[in-house]
N, C-alpha and C positions, 0 to 999 in steps of 0.2 A: 389577632396576629395573622397576617397573610403570608403565604409562601409564594415566592417569585417563580416565574416560568423556568423550566430546565434550560441549561445552556447548550442544548443540542439543536442540530438542524435536521429537519426531516427531508429526505430526498424521495425518490420514486414511489415508495410506499411506506406504510407505518413500521415495517420491520427493518427498514433501511436507515438506521440512525448513524450519523457521523459525529464522533467525538474526537477523531484524530488520535486514537489510542493504538498502542502496539498490537493488542489483540485483534483490532479491526484489520490492521495491515496483514496479519497472518490469515485472517478470513479472506481478505481480498486476494492474497496470493493463491489460496486454495481455489477460489473462483477462476482466476486466470489459468491456473494449471489444469483445471477440469476442461476448459475450452481448448487449451493447447494439446491435451491428450485425446481430445475428441469425445469426452464424456458428455459434453453439452455443446450446443450450437451457441454462437455469440448472441443470437436472437432470443435464446432461452434464459440468459442470465445477463444482468447488467454488470459490466466490468468497470469497477471504480478505478483500479490501477492496472497498468500494462507495463511489462518489461520491454524497454526499447533497445537497450544496449548494455552489454557487459564489457567493461574495459579492464581486462586482466592486468595489463601493464601498469596502469595507474590506480588499480584497486578501487574502481568506481562502478556504480550502476546508474543508469539513466532510466527513470521510471516516469511514465506519463500518468498524471493524476487527472482523470476525467471530471472529477468534481470541481477542481480548481482550474481546469483546462490549461495546464502548464506542465512542462517537463521538470522533473525533480532530480537532483544529483544526490546520491548517497555514497559516501566514502567509507571504505572498509579500512580502519586503522588498527593494526595489530589484532585482526579478527573481529573487531567490534564496529558495527555500522553506526554512522552518524549522518543525520540528514542536514545538508547544507542549507536548504530553504527554511526548515523549521528550527534549525540550530539546536537540535536535541538528539538524544539517543533512544527516545521512547515514543515517537510518533508512529502513525500508520505506515509511513514510507519505510521506516526502519523495520517494522514488523514484516512488511513485504520482502525487504532485502534479506532478512533472516531466512525466510522460506527459500529464496533464490540460493543463498549460501549452502543450505542443506542439500538442495538439488544438485548443485555443482560438485560438491564434495562427495 
């Protein structure tokens, strides 16, 4: 009996595994916030996700995903974020958006 390869993609180094999970988005938010607050330089840490825009009027966040090289919209519906691109509420983009929500509130 053989076991197939894991369904993960390895990026910059072995500790940088991308499964598109909510928890990863929260980690990516922490990385981004560390750079924004000056704790790290951008050259010290690879930023997977970046906050591009907060649209308070339409309850949207625009996040740039450096791994997919595209902008992602997350809509906040009754306090719950939903990723338009992934069509889910538990991807890494939603995890990042949850971090942004805590910072704003």
